[in-house]
N, C-alpha and C positions, 0 to 999 in steps of 0.2 A: 746252580740252575738259574742264575740271574738272567733276566731278559725283560723286554717291555711288559708293563702291566696289562692285564686283561681287563679292558675297560667295559663300562656299561654299553658303549656304542658297539664294541665287539660282540657282546652278548646279544644285543638286539639284532644285529646283522645275522648272527648264527640262528637266532630264533626264527628268522624268515626262511630258513631251509625247508620248512614245512608248507611254504606258500603254495606249492603245487596242489595241496588239498583244496584250495579255493576253486579250482577249475570245475569239478563236478557240481559243486554248490552253485556256481554261476550258471551252469547249464540248467540245473533244476529251477533256479529262479527265473531264467529266461523262458523256459517252457511254461511257467506259470504266469508270465507277464509281470514279475515282481522285481525288475532290475533295480528298483529304488532301495532294495535291501542290501545292495552290494557293500556299503560301509559296515553293516553288521557282520557280514561274512569275513571281511578283512579283520575286524576286531576279534571275532571268535577264533579264527585260525591262528592269528598272531598270539592271542592269549594262550591257546593250547600249545603253541610252539615254545613259549616262554616257560610254561609249566613243565613240558616234556624236558626241556633243557636243564631245568633245575633238578628234576627228579633224576635224570641221567647223571648229573654231577654228583648228587648225593649217593646214589647206588653204586656208581663206578669210580668213586674218588680214589680208591687205592690203585686200581688199574691205571687210571689217568696219571697218578703221581709216578708210578713205576715206569710208565712209557714216556713221560715227559710232556704230557698233554696239559697245558696250562688252561684250566677252566675258570669260570667265574667264581666257583666255590674255593678253588685252591689258590687263586691269585693273591689274596692277602697274606698267605703263609708260605708262598713259593720259595723264598730264600731262607727258610728256617730249617732246622735239623729235622729229618724225617720222624724221629721218635717223638719230638715235640708236637709235630703235626698230628701224628696218630693219637696222642693223648687228647689233643684239643678236639679232634673230630669224633672220637669215640666217647 
């Protein structure tokens, strides 16, 4: 299963997949005249995206391993024997 490492930059890019959640928050801020809070929305949604990604990696690690999905969690052990990985993760 050798391939390119799953980097922190990859993880941060994938965490931005939830950026669409910013749109209704921007609309609400705009309606309230509080556009100055936009940086807080970016930080909030990006933080939630990172947490969601890590939870998804932990809960779905075995499915990801079997399907060949290299995640941030699996990247350090990707080229190891599956039984070793299972022992380390459980």
